[in-house]
C-alpha positions, 0 to 999 in steps of 0.5 A: 703819141695819143692816136687812139684819141680822135683829136680836133684842132685849130688855130682859131677861137671861132668866136668873136666879139664885136659887129654882127656879121655873117662870118662872125655868126656862121663861126659861132654857130659852127663852134656851138654845133661841133661841141654840141655833137661832141664826136672827138675825145678833145678839142685843142685851141692854139691862140695867138695871145692869153685875152683871145683864150681867155675871151673863148672859155668864157664863151665855151663856159656858157655853151659847153661847160662840161667840156671845160670842166673835164679838161677835154677842151684845151687851150695853147699858146701857138708857140705850143705848136711844133711840140703838140704836133709832134706828140699828139695825133691829131684827126684834124686841124679845121680854121675858120678861115682859109684865107689866114693860115693854112698853108702855113700850118700844112708846112709845119705839119709836114715837118713836125707830125708822124701823120699827115692829118687833114687841114681844113678852112672855110671860104667867106668873103673872097673878093678883097684886092689882097686875097691873090697873095693868100690864094698864091700861098695855097699853091705849093708842093706840101698840099696833100690830098688830105688838105681842102677849102671848104667852099660854102656854095657852088659859086663859091667854089667857082670863084676859088677855082678861078683864083687858082687857074689865074694864079697858075696861068700869070706865075707860069706854074705846073700842076705837078710842082704847085698843088691845090687844096681839094675844094668840097662843098659844104654850106653854111647851117643855121640853128633850125630849133632856135629859128622857127616860125610862130603860128600863122600870120593874118592876111589882115593887114599890110604885107610885111617885106623884110630886109636883114642884114648889113644896110649898106651900098658899098658892103651887101647890097645896094638898096635903091632898086628895091626902092625903084621896084616898089615906087613901079608897083605903087605907080601901076596901082597898087595901094602904099598902105597895103605894104611895110618895108622892114630894114633891120641890121647893121648900119655904120654911125657915120654912113649917109646911106640910111637917111638917103634910103629913108627919103626915098621910101617916103617920097614913095609913100610906103610905111617903113620901119628901121630896126638897127643892131637888133638883139637875138630876141628882137631879130627872131620877132623881126622874122617871125612877124613878116610875111616876105624876106627880101635881099637883093646882093649885088656885091662880091663881098657875098659868097652864101648868104646866111640870112636867106637860109635864116629867113628859110628856118623862118618859114619866109618865101624870098626874094632874092638876087639871082647872085652867089650862093643864093642860086643854091639856097632858093629854089625858084618857084619853090621856096622863092623867087630868084631876080636875074642880075646882070654883070660887067664884062670888063672890070679893068679900071676897077681891078687896077685901083682895087689894090690901092684903095680901100675895101668899101671904095672898090667894092662899090666900084663893082657893085654899082656895076652889078645890075638887079633887073628892077622890072623883074624885081617888081614882078616878083614882089608883086607875085608874092605880095598878091598871093597868100597862099603862095606865100604860105606854100613857099614858106613851108618849102623854104622851111623843109629845104632849109632843115633837111640841107642846112641845119648845122647838124647836118652841116657838121655831119658833112664836116665828120665825113669829110674829115673821114675821108681826107684821112683815107686819101693817100700821101708820102709822109717822107716826102713832104718833110723838107718841103719848104714852103716858098712863102716862108721867109728863111731868115738865116738866109735872108739875114745871115750876113748881118752877123760876123759869123754864122754857126758852122759845123766846124766852129769850137765851143767850150763851156762859158764862165756863166755856164760853168757857174750854172752846171754847179748851181751857182748862177741862173741865166734868164729865160724870157717868157716868150722863150719858155717853150722853146728853150729847155735850161736843163737841155743847156746844162746838158751842153755845158757838160758836153763842152766841158773841153773844146768840141766842134759844133757838129760833134755837140750836136751829135753828143746832145741828141744821144743823151736826149733822144727827143731833140733834133738838130734844129733844137740843139742848134737853138740851144746852142745859139742861146747859150752862146748868147748867154755865156753859157757856151762861148766861141774858142777862137 
């Protein structure tokens, strides 16, 4: 057991190609920063298939080739988890999302690992209707003081607390038998070295208002209130040619929202430019050539707001809705302006409909009941449009705040501090080993009646015809590729030797463990069943 090494493990690649979304950007940034900081001796990735592993290794070859060349970054088939967890002293496992596998990984750790290493997972979007199930899985007796859901914003943490409180109340769960993970607060980060201002913008020409993100009324934010606020300013005397609205980011090809938005902006008379799916270089130019960043999130999908942190890194003041994690990032009147929002006190009709509809449909229902106050938005915009000095002062303060609190280097420092702290928390290792997870299906119990009989301690077994030939080297049973991680033919050969004469299964298991101490009872039973299937053993009637 390599307890002298600090080994970091995960089940996730942290690298996903495809559309640019905040979660993907954050995960890629985390991985790059973790490997650049490089405080671990090894990094182990347990992935679902070889294609994902190949894609990840290709990405790592670009950002951290030395780790690959030295063999310190290793990829494993996920089915190797029991053996590796039993043999390796992991310092921690970290998952890119708390929603997927975190509680089930804790169950595997509790059973196989000699030490209870911390398991952490990060929140991203929290508002999908099916997420009650994943959060319910976190509430079980096998959760320890060393398990944590990392919350990227204070409002996000409060939402997770609301999840657990509501689930405990709904299922009448006692905290003593349904522990919840710790909820530390660590934000997402940005690359402050790569994202930076470029000189000082001239006060000549129109003031450029940048909106960057998903351009969708049902996803991140409805931008029509922004157009209404600008129309209000123009109606009150603002020269429409003194400003320019820049929309950039991702939009679906078949979404009619963007054409509608363009028509509204045209009617107001404000110059508009649109940049869809910009490259990293184009994105940098957009931020560096803008004067004010705007994001009026109204959708519960948003939890942190990585574009707001990016805007601060570029030295831009922001006008944002007082919503979700934006409240953490922006200091009102210092790094930007927060615009008040109003939400509903009852969503019961949408609550009932949400599990029966698509995410974009119920998120639209919810977002259309969340109002960004348009008069306040217009006032905030005018305040910064009219004052170049205040824009510069807020932009400089925003850059300073992001460097100090939202750089990836600072974020990774906080993660290391968290993992070390969790490692020091008390746990009762022996009490956890046999605690079953209530949402792990016990297949033998649920489907045992399908077969004529089940293996029991008194069942008598002996070497089968194929087993005898196998033992003499005259036959070779087929071992499928998917079974090579769980079945060792040499153990099956030992079973043949031990079952030369009829023997009950209980005795056979004990004898196998006696000559192969690395084998436990479950592994022994698995080899007996495989050997029965392939005529290596047979039941004595």
